[in-house]
C-alpha positions in Angstrom: 12.4 19.2 109.3 9.8 19.6 112.0 9.2 17.5 115.1 6.6 15.5 113.1 9.1 14.8 110.3 11.5 11.8 110.3 13.7 9.7 108.1 13.2 5.9 107.9 15.9 3.5 106.7 14.6 0.7 104.5 16.7 -2.4 103.7 16.4 -4.4 100.5 17.9 -7.8 99.8 17.5 -11.0 97.8 17.5 -9.2 94.5 19.6 -10.0 91.4 23.1 -8.6 91.0 25.8 -8.3 88.4 28.1 -6.0 86.5 29.0 -5.1 82.9 29.6 -2.2 80.5 27.4 0.8 80.5 24.5 1.0 78.1 24.6 3.8 75.5 21.8 5.6 77.3 23.6 5.3 80.7 26.8 6.6 79.2 25.0 9.6 77.7 23.2 10.5 80.9 26.3 10.0 83.1 28.0 12.6 80.9 25.1 14.9 81.2 25.0 14.5 85.0 28.7 15.3 85.3 28.2 18.4 83.2 24.9 19.9 84.0 23.2 21.2 87.2 21.1 18.6 89.1 17.8 20.4 88.5 18.5 20.2 84.8 18.9 16.4 85.0 16.9 15.1 88.0 13.1 14.9 87.6 10.6 15.2 90.4 6.9 14.2 90.4 4.1 13.7 92.8 2.7 10.2 92.6 -0.9 9.4 93.6 -1.4 7.2 96.7 -4.3 4.7 96.9 -6.8 5.5 99.5 -6.1 3.9 102.9 -2.4 3.3 102.2 -0.7 3.0 105.6 2.9 4.0 106.2 4.0 0.4 106.7 2.3 -0.6 103.4 4.0 2.3 101.6 7.4 1.4 102.9 6.9 -2.2 101.9 5.8 -1.2 98.4 8.8 1.0 97.9 11.1 -1.8 99.1 9.5 -4.2 96.6 9.8 -1.6 93.8 13.5 -1.2 94.4 14.1 -5.0 94.6 12.0 -5.5 91.5 14.0 -3.4 89.0 17.8 -3.7 88.5 18.1 -0.1 87.2 17.1 1.3 90.5 19.9 -0.6 92.3 22.6 0.2 89.7 25.7 2.2 90.6 28.5 3.6 88.5 31.9 3.3 90.2 34.6 5.7 89.1 36.7 4.3 86.2 40.5 4.3 85.9 40.8 7.3 83.6 42.1 10.6 85.2 38.6 12.1 85.2 37.1 9.0 86.9 34.4 8.5 84.2 32.8 5.2 85.0 33.3 2.3 82.6 31.0 -0.2 84.2 27.6 -0.5 85.9 27.1 -2.6 89.0 23.8 -3.9 90.1 23.6 -4.4 93.9 21.5 -7.2 95.4 21.2 -5.7 98.8 21.6 -2.4 100.6 19.5 0.3 102.1 17.8 3.6 101.2 16.2 6.4 103.3 12.6 7.6 103.0 11.7 11.0 104.3 8.4 11.2 106.1 6.8 14.7 106.4 4.0 15.2 108.9 0.9 16.4 107.1 -1.7 16.1 109.9 -4.9 18.0 109.2 -3.8 19.4 105.8 -6.4 19.7 103.0 -5.7 18.6 99.4 -4.5 22.1 98.3 -2.1 22.3 101.3 -0.9 18.8 100.6 -0.2 19.6 97.0 1.7 22.8 97.9 3.8 20.9 100.4 4.5 18.1 97.9 5.5 20.6 95.2 7.8 22.5 97.6 9.4 19.2 98.7 10.0 18.2 95.1 11.5 21.5 94.1 13.9 21.4 97.0 14.9 17.7 96.4 15.5 18.0 92.7 18.4 20.4 93.3 20.3 17.7 95.3 22.7 15.6 93.2 22.7 11.8 93.3 25.8 9.9 94.2 26.4 7.9 91.0 28.8 5.5 92.9 26.4 4.7 95.8 22.7 4.6 96.7 19.7 3.9 94.6 18.4 5.9 91.7 15.2 7.2 93.3 14.6 9.5 96.3 11.3 9.2 98.2 9.4 11.6 100.4 6.0 10.5 102.0 3.5 13.0 103.3 1.7 11.3 106.1 -1.3 12.1 108.2 -0.6 10.0 111.3 -0.4 6.4 109.9 -2.0 7.2 106.5 0.1 8.3 103.5 -1.5 11.1 101.5 1.2 11.9 98.9 4.4 10.4 97.5 7.1 12.7 96.1 9.7 11.0 93.9 12.9 12.4 92.5 14.4 10.3 89.8 18.0 10.2 88.8 18.0 10.2 85.0 20.8 7.6 84.9 18.3 5.2 86.5 15.1 5.9 84.7 13.9 8.1 81.9 10.3 9.5 81.5 8.8 6.4 80.1 10.4 4.2 82.7 9.2 6.5 85.5 5.7 6.1 84.3 6.1 2.3 84.4 7.5 2.6 88.0 4.5 4.8 89.0 2.1 2.1 87.8 4.0 -0.5 89.7 3.9 1.7 92.8 0.1 2.1 92.6 -0.4 -1.7 92.3 2.0 -2.5 95.1 0.6 0.2 97.5 -2.9 -1.2 96.9 -1.7 -4.7 98.0 -1.7 -6.2 94.5 0.8 -8.8 93.4 2.7 -8.1 90.2 3.9 -10.6 87.6 7.6 -11.2 87.2 9.6 -8.6 85.2 10.1 -9.7 81.6 11.6 -6.5 80.2 15.3 -6.4 79.3 17.5 -5.3 82.1 20.2 -2.6 81.6 22.9 -5.3 81.6 21.0 -7.2 78.9 20.6 -4.1 76.9 24.4 -3.4 77.2 25.2 -6.9 76.0 23.0 -6.4 72.9 24.5 -3.1 72.2 28.0 -4.6 72.4 27.1 -7.4 70.0 28.0 -7.4 66.3 24.4 -6.5 65.4 24.4 -3.7 68.0 27.7 -2.3 66.7 26.4 -2.2 63.2 23.3 -0.4 64.3 25.4 2.2 66.2 27.6 2.7 63.1 24.6 3.2 60.9 23.2 5.8 63.3 26.5 7.7 63.2 26.3 7.8 59.4 22.8 9.2 59.6 23.9 11.9 61.9 27.0 12.7 59.8 24.9 13.3 56.7 22.3 15.4 58.6 25.0 17.5 60.3 26.9 18.0 57.1 24.0 18.9 54.7 21.2 20.3 56.8 20.9 23.9 57.9 23.1 24.4 61.0 20.3 26.5 62.6 16.6 26.4 62.0 16.0 30.1 62.9 18.1 32.6 61.0 16.7 35.8 62.5 18.1 39.2 63.0 16.7 39.2 66.5 19.1 36.4 67.5 21.9 38.2 69.3 23.3 35.5 71.6 22.6 32.1 73.3 19.0 31.3 74.2 17.9 32.2 77.7 14.7 32.5 79.8 12.4 30.5 77.6 8.7 31.4 78.1 6.6 28.4 78.7 2.8 28.1 78.1 0.6 25.1 78.7 -2.3 24.6 76.3 -5.2 22.2 77.1 -8.1 21.6 74.7 -10.7 18.9 74.3 -11.8 20.3 70.9 -8.2 20.2 69.6 -7.9 16.5 70.6 -11.1 15.8 68.6 -9.7 17.6 65.6 -6.4 15.7 66.0 -8.3 12.4 66.1 -10.3 13.4 63.0 -7.1 14.3 61.0 -5.5 11.1 62.1 -8.5 9.0 60.9 -8.6 10.9 57.7 -4.9 10.6 56.8 -4.2 7.2 58.3 -1.3 8.6 60.3 -0.9 8.4 64.0 -1.9 11.4 66.2 1.8 11.9 67.1 2.8 12.1 63.4 -0.1 14.5 62.6 0.8 16.8 65.5 4.5 16.7 64.6 3.7 17.6 61.0 1.5 20.5 62.0 4.1 21.8 64.4 6.8 21.5 61.7 4.7 23.4 59.2 4.4 26.3 61.7 8.1 26.2 62.6 9.0 26.3 58.9 6.7 29.2 58.3 8.1 31.2 61.2 11.7 30.3 60.3 11.1 31.2 56.7 13.0 28.1 55.4 11.6 24.8 54.3 14.3 22.3 55.5 14.3 21.6 59.2 16.7 19.6 61.4 15.5 19.0 64.9 15.8 16.7 67.8 13.1 14.3 69.0 13.6 13.0 72.6 12.4 9.7 74.0 13.5 8.3 70.6 14.4 4.7 71.6 11.0 4.2 73.2 9.6 3.9 69.7 11.0 0.4 69.5 8.4 -2.1 70.8 11.0 -4.4 72.3 12.1 -1.5 74.5 8.7 -0.1 75.4 8.6 -1.7 78.9 12.3 -1.3 79.7 13.1 0.2 83.1 16.2 2.3 82.6 17.3 5.2 80.6 17.2 5.1 76.9 17.0 8.9 76.4 19.0 9.7 73.3 18.0 12.2 70.6 16.6 11.2 67.3 17.8 13.7 64.6 15.0 14.3 62.2 15.6 16.0 58.8 12.4 17.2 57.2 11.7 19.1 54.0 8.4 20.9 54.5 8.2 22.2 50.9 5.0 20.5 50.1 1.7 21.6 48.6 -0.4 20.8 51.6 -0.3 19.4 55.1 -1.4 15.9 54.0 1.8 15.5 52.0 3.9 16.9 54.8 2.3 14.3 57.2 3.6 11.6 54.8 7.1 13.1 54.8 7.0 13.5 58.6 6.2 9.8 59.1 9.2 8.8 56.9 11.5 11.3 58.6 10.4 10.1 62.0 11.0 6.4 61.2 14.5 7.2 59.8 15.4 9.4 62.8 14.1 6.9 65.4 15.8 4.0 63.8 19.1 5.8 63.9 18.9 6.9 67.5 21.1 4.2 69.1 24.2 6.3 69.7 27.6 6.3 71.3 27.4 9.8 72.8 31.2 10.2 72.9 31.4 9.5 69.2 28.5 11.7 68.4 30.1 14.7 70.2 33.4 14.0 68.4 31.4 13.8 65.1 29.8 17.2 65.8 33.2 18.7 66.5 34.7 17.2 63.3 31.8 18.3 61.1 32.0 21.8 62.6 35.7 22.0 61.8 35.2 20.8 58.2 32.0 22.6 57.4 32.8 25.7 59.4 29.2 25.7 60.8 28.2 24.4 64.2 24.9 22.5 64.5 22.7 23.9 67.3 19.5 22.4 68.7 17.1 25.1 67.8 14.0 22.9 67.7 13.2 20.0 70.1 10.1 17.9 70.4 9.3 15.5 73.2 6.2 13.3 72.9 5.4 12.2 76.5 1.8 11.4 75.7 2.4 7.7 76.0 4.4 7.9 79.2 1.9 9.8 81.4 -0.8 7.5 82.8 -4.4 8.5 82.2 -5.1 8.3 85.9 -2.7 11.3 86.5 -4.1 13.3 83.6 -7.7 12.5 84.6 -7.0 13.6 88.2 -6.3 17.2 87.1 -9.2 19.6 87.0 -11.0 20.0 83.6 -10.0 23.0 81.6 -12.0 26.1 82.5 -12.0 27.4 78.9 -11.3 25.7 75.6 -8.5 26.2 74.7 -7.0 26.9 78.2 -3.6 28.7 78.3 -1.5 28.7 81.5 1.8 30.4 81.7 4.6 28.6 83.6 7.8 30.2 85.0 10.5 30.8 82.4 12.8 27.9 81.8 16.7 28.0 81.4 16.9 25.7 78.3 19.5 25.8 75.5 16.9 25.6 72.7 14.9 28.1 70.7 11.6 26.3 70.5 10.5 23.2 72.2 7.2 21.2 72.2 6.4 18.8 75.0 3.3 16.8 74.3 1.6 15.7 77.5 -1.6 14.2 76.2 -3.2 13.6 72.8 -6.4 11.5 73.6 -9.6 13.1 74.8 -7.7 16.3 75.7 -4.8 17.7 73.8 -2.2 19.0 76.3 1.2 20.4 75.4 3.8 22.8 76.7 5.3 25.2 74.2 8.6 26.8 75.2 10.1 29.6 73.2 13.2 31.8 73.3 12.3 35.5 73.3 14.8 36.1 70.5 12.6 34.0 68.3 9.1 34.4 69.7 8.1 36.9 72.3 5.3 36.0 74.7 2.5 37.3 72.4 4.0 35.4 69.5 4.4 32.3 71.6 0.7 32.4 72.5 -0.2 33.0 68.9 1.9 30.0 67.9 0.2 27.7 70.4 -3.2 28.8 69.2 -2.2 28.5 65.6 -1.4 24.8 66.2 -4.9 24.2 67.3 -6.3 26.2 64.4 -4.2 24.1 61.9 -5.4 20.9 63.5 -9.0 22.0 63.2 -8.6 22.7 59.5 -6.7 19.4 59.0 -9.6 17.5 60.6 -11.8 18.6 57.7 -9.5 18.1 54.8 -6.1 18.9 53.2 -4.7 22.3 54.2 -2.7 24.1 51.5 0.5 25.4 53.2 0.1 28.6 51.3 -2.9 29.3 53.5 -0.9 29.2 56.7 -0.2 33.0 57.0 -3.9 33.8 56.9 -4.8 30.9 59.1 -2.2 31.5 61.8 -1.3 35.2 61.8 2.4 34.3 62.3 5.0 36.4 60.6 8.2 34.9 59.1 11.7 35.5 60.4 13.1 39.0 60.2 16.3 39.3 58.3 17.9 42.7 58.0 21.5 43.0 57.0 23.9 41.1 54.7 22.3 37.7 54.5 23.3 34.9 52.1 22.2 31.3 51.5 25.5 29.4 51.9 25.9 25.6 52.1 22.1 25.2 52.8 22.4 27.7 55.7 21.2 31.2 56.1 24.3 33.2 57.0 24.6 36.9 58.1 27.9 38.1 56.6 28.1 40.9 59.2 28.0 38.1 61.9 30.8 36.3 60.1 32.9 39.5 60.0 32.4 40.0 63.8 33.2 36.3 64.3 36.5 36.5 62.5 37.5 39.8 64.0 36.7 38.6 67.6 38.5 35.3 67.0 41.7 36.7 65.7 41.9 39.7 68.1 43.0 43.3 67.7 46.4 42.4 66.3 45.0 41.4 63.0 43.3 43.3 60.2 40.6 41.2 58.4 38.4 41.5 55.4 35.6 39.0 54.8 33.7 38.6 51.5 31.4 36.1 49.8 31.3 35.0 46.2 29.7 32.0 44.5 28.6 30.5 47.8 32.1 30.7 49.4 33.2 32.9 52.2 36.8 34.1 52.0 38.9 35.9 54.6 42.0 38.0 54.2 44.1 38.4 57.3 46.9 40.9 57.7 49.0 40.3 60.8 52.4 40.9 62.3 52.3 37.5 64.0 54.4 35.0 62.0 52.7 32.0 63.7 49.3 32.8 62.1 48.4 30.3 59.4 45.2 29.3 57.7 44.9 26.4 60.1 45.5 28.4 63.3 43.1 31.1 62.0 40.4 28.5 61.3 40.8 26.8 64.7 40.4 30.2 66.4 37.3 31.0 64.3 35.7 27.6 64.9 36.4 27.9 68.7 34.5 31.2 68.7 31.4 29.8 66.9 29.4 28.7 70.0 26.6 31.2 70.6 26.8 32.7 67.1 24.0 30.8 65.4 23.9 33.0 62.3 27.6 32.8 61.5 29.9 30.4 59.6 33.6 30.1 59.4 35.2 31.1 56.0 35.9 28.5 53.4 39.3 30.0 52.5 41.9 32.1 54.3 44.7 34.2 52.9 47.3 35.4 55.4 49.4 38.5 54.7 52.4 39.8 56.5 51.7 43.2 58.0 54.9 45.3 58.2 55.0 47.5 61.3 58.6 48.6 60.9 59.1 52.4 61.2 59.6 54.5 58.1 61.0 57.9 57.7 57.5 59.3 57.6 56.0 57.4 60.4 57.0 56.5 64.0 57.4 52.9 65.2 54.1 51.1 65.9 53.3 49.6 69.3 53.3 45.8 69.4 50.2 44.5 67.7 49.2 47.9 66.4 48.4 48.2 62.7 47.7 51.2 60.5 44.2 52.7 60.5 42.0 51.7 57.6 42.2 48.7 55.3 45.7 47.7 54.3 46.8 47.6 50.6 46.3 43.9 50.3 48.0 43.6 46.9 51.1 45.1 48.3 51.3 42.8 51.3 53.3 39.5 50.9 51.2 36.3 51.3 52.5 34.0 54.0 49.9 31.3 53.7 46.7 30.4 51.9 44.2 27.6 52.1 41.1 26.2 53.7 42.5 25.9 57.1 41.0 22.5 57.5 43.0 19.8 59.3 44.2 17.1 56.9 43.8 14.5 59.7 40.1 15.4 60.3 39.5 15.5 56.6 41.0 12.1 56.2 38.7 10.7 58.9 35.6 11.9 57.0 36.4 11.4 53.3 32.7 12.0 52.3 32.8 15.5 53.8 36.3 16.7 52.9 
């Protein structure tokens, strides 16, 4: 900090208080916060400041904002479990927070923006103390007594993207001296009580059944591509802005009677299916619970994935729009989730199916959460469409679409893993989306016309690929998986017949059974998106005792070349699946 910078302590009091169980959204985000880096969880943004806002008025507005919303004053004390995971939320009625004030005397708008961006990037990397403090962090850029910018870092356990937008709107009104009506939205404690009710528990159970079916029957990975060699890393990110595309989207929406969000999602899904070269898609939609009108103005965190299952095998885009609407409703309705149970469900299905679901495709429609005043404040696009590349992003997905605006100007960020789309293909994909919207605005678009319309090529599959249990599987990847999982002390042979993968294992280790082999293989699945565990294991005893013609083998050593399987005694055979896990999921066993 410089000599013109300072920190000001602001006290709040007289607000409501209470305690109760965590909401499902809070539980989910606390788990993410304890697992991920702060910059992957915290969100920073620069909020506009009404002209003439003094430092005193800004501080008073921030105090009122914190006092107004329970979620901002909610803390999560450590629970009694050994890992200290919190079991309850506590809303504090009084306390204090610190506001950083950076001197910005004489700076122009461009310099103010650079200073605000730098402050936000620095602040977002600092973790929040879940057991103390408020859920926001404020930095004011002030020119003498006038505030020019407000930088806000949000703890995701206190507010998601939609809630942050509502807080921004409150801030603008309060900073301008306006009086706001009382808060009528449900508080986090009220949401938790509803979720713990009989009706809430039935809804959560129904959501788990939806996820179980999708995880057990859908493709475990959208992109089955020979270029995929490991986990995603360094996603390229391009921003597209186009007023013409927004007009085309509006025309397609009017013509089909579907919302712009559904039309855009259907067009995006059609392109993903074309590139992935498979018709059935399973992908995550974020901000899912905000689709419920009763929760639209909730200040808190509702962020849980909606799992959308969509069959894109239709004659034209109009039919796909209808399917997308139905899939969205089903996914959004079943997005009230107990995250601990969901993760256990994912593990159980992985064990039984032998395939691990990976979030290859993610969509996040933020168009209703970003105020027009922020969008309108940005310079108009220089060209149409305008493409701007952002720094690469470290996200664990293959393709992600963030929709920022859909009215007057279509604005979205497309992120793509280079193992699926290189930079040239990412740009071509973004432009193909606008081309498809243009065609859809005029009439039904046959999906058979997509290759000529978009110029995108389907996934590359070279090798020993098979369609098994609704998943594209590279048998060479399965062989590597089994070999690596069981180690050099075992000789393995993997084959496929009639849609079932079988593995033969020859080993000197008497403790190897189909169950231990399967557990080892499943444990090695993460990062191997094109592999699947065998459906059946046969374990053979490998004799390494010395013979008259051969010296003794070293421990773990086996003869070169494939063993004579028929001559080796079988010590175990079976699926390797745990009877206990199978009993817990009778529909999948």
